[in-house]
C-alpha positions as CSV (number, residue, x, y, z in Angstrom):
1,X,-10.3,-24.4,84.9
2,X,-13.0,-24.4,87.6
3,X,-12.1,-20.8,88.4
4,X,-12.5,-19.7,84.8
5,X,-16.1,-20.9,84.7
6,X,-18.9,-19.9,87.2
7,X,-17.1,-21.0,90.4
8,X,-15.7,-18.2,92.6
9,X,-13.9,-20.5,95.0
10,X,-12.2,-23.9,94.7
11,X,-11.8,-26.0,97.8
12,X,-9.1,-28.6,97.4
13,X,-9.3,-31.5,99.9
14,X,-6.1,-33.6,100.4
15,X,-5.4,-36.3,103.0
16,X,-2.5,-34.6,104.8
17,X,-1.0,-31.3,105.7
18,X,2.3,-32.5,104.1
19,X,0.4,-32.8,100.7
20,X,-1.1,-29.4,101.2
21,X,2.3,-27.9,101.8
22,X,3.7,-29.6,98.7
23,X,0.8,-28.5,96.5
24,X,0.8,-25.0,97.9
25,X,4.5,-24.7,97.0
26,X,4.2,-26.4,93.6
27,X,1.3,-24.3,92.4
28,X,2.2,-21.0,94.2
29,X,3.3,-19.3,91.0
30,X,0.4,-20.6,89.0
31,X,-2.2,-19.1,91.4
32,X,-0.2,-15.8,91.7
33,X,0.1,-15.5,87.9
34,X,-3.5,-16.3,87.3
35,X,-4.6,-13.8,89.9
36,X,-6.5,-16.6,91.8
37,X,-4.6,-16.7,95.1
38,X,-7.5,-16.1,97.4
39,X,-9.9,-18.3,95.5
40,X,-8.1,-21.6,96.1
41,X,-8.5,-23.0,99.6
42,X,-6.8,-26.2,100.8
43,X,-8.3,-28.5,103.5
44,X,-7.5,-31.9,105.2
45,X,-11.2,-32.7,105.9
46,X,-14.7,-31.6,105.0
47,X,-15.3,-29.3,107.9
48,X,-15.6,-26.0,105.9
49,X,-18.4,-23.8,104.7
50,X,-19.5,-23.7,101.1
51,X,-21.0,-21.0,99.0
52,X,-23.4,-21.6,96.2
53,X,-20.8,-20.9,93.5
54,X,-18.0,-23.0,95.2
55,X,-16.7,-26.4,94.0
56,X,-14.7,-29.1,95.8
57,X,-11.8,-31.0,94.2
58,X,-11.1,-34.1,96.4
59,X,-7.8,-35.7,95.6
60,X,-7.2,-39.2,96.9
61,X,-11.0,-39.4,97.3
62,X,-10.9,-43.2,97.9
63,X,-9.0,-42.6,101.1
64,X,-10.9,-39.5,102.2
65,X,-14.4,-40.8,101.5
66,X,-13.8,-43.8,103.8
67,X,-12.1,-41.7,106.4
68,X,-14.8,-39.0,106.5
69,X,-17.8,-40.9,105.0
70,X,-20.6,-38.8,106.5
71,X,-19.1,-35.5,105.8
72,X,-17.9,-36.5,102.3
73,X,-21.4,-37.6,101.2
74,X,-23.0,-34.6,103.0
75,X,-20.9,-32.3,100.8
76,X,-21.4,-34.4,97.7
77,X,-25.2,-34.3,98.0
78,X,-25.3,-30.6,98.2
79,X,-22.4,-29.2,96.2
80,X,-20.4,-29.9,93.0
81,X,-17.5,-32.2,93.8
82,X,-14.8,-33.6,91.6
83,X,-13.3,-36.7,93.2
84,X,-9.9,-38.1,92.0
85,X,-8.4,-41.4,92.9
86,X,-5.0,-43.0,92.3
87,X,-6.0,-46.6,91.8
88,X,-3.5,-48.7,89.9
89,X,-5.3,-50.4,87.1
90,X,-2.6,-52.7,85.8
91,X,-1.1,-54.2,89.0
92,X,-1.9,-56.9,91.5
93,X,-2.3,-54.2,94.2
94,X,-5.9,-53.7,95.3
95,X,-7.3,-50.2,95.5
96,X,-8.5,-48.8,98.8
97,X,-12.1,-49.3,97.6
98,X,-11.5,-53.0,96.9
99,X,-9.9,-53.6,100.3
100,X,-12.6,-51.8,102.2
101,X,-15.5,-53.5,100.3
102,X,-13.9,-57.0,100.6
């Protein structure tokens, strides 16, 4: 949906190259059919340039923001970013945030 609004490029940040390979394969037909192939760029860190009309989608943000704290917040202060986490709300397992903050 980000590409249907005013964003020309979506940067998707995932924690591992394996996840990037999986997502690239899973969504390949979607990007081709929507004619957006060159507008979605995958990354494992925050070492990339941003344009004024770009947006970042950060999956597993809890892991990435602690791993790349400075770069994460540097990007978040200057650009639009959607951060997703996979915390488990109804279990005894503590989220990454809770473990780190403890």
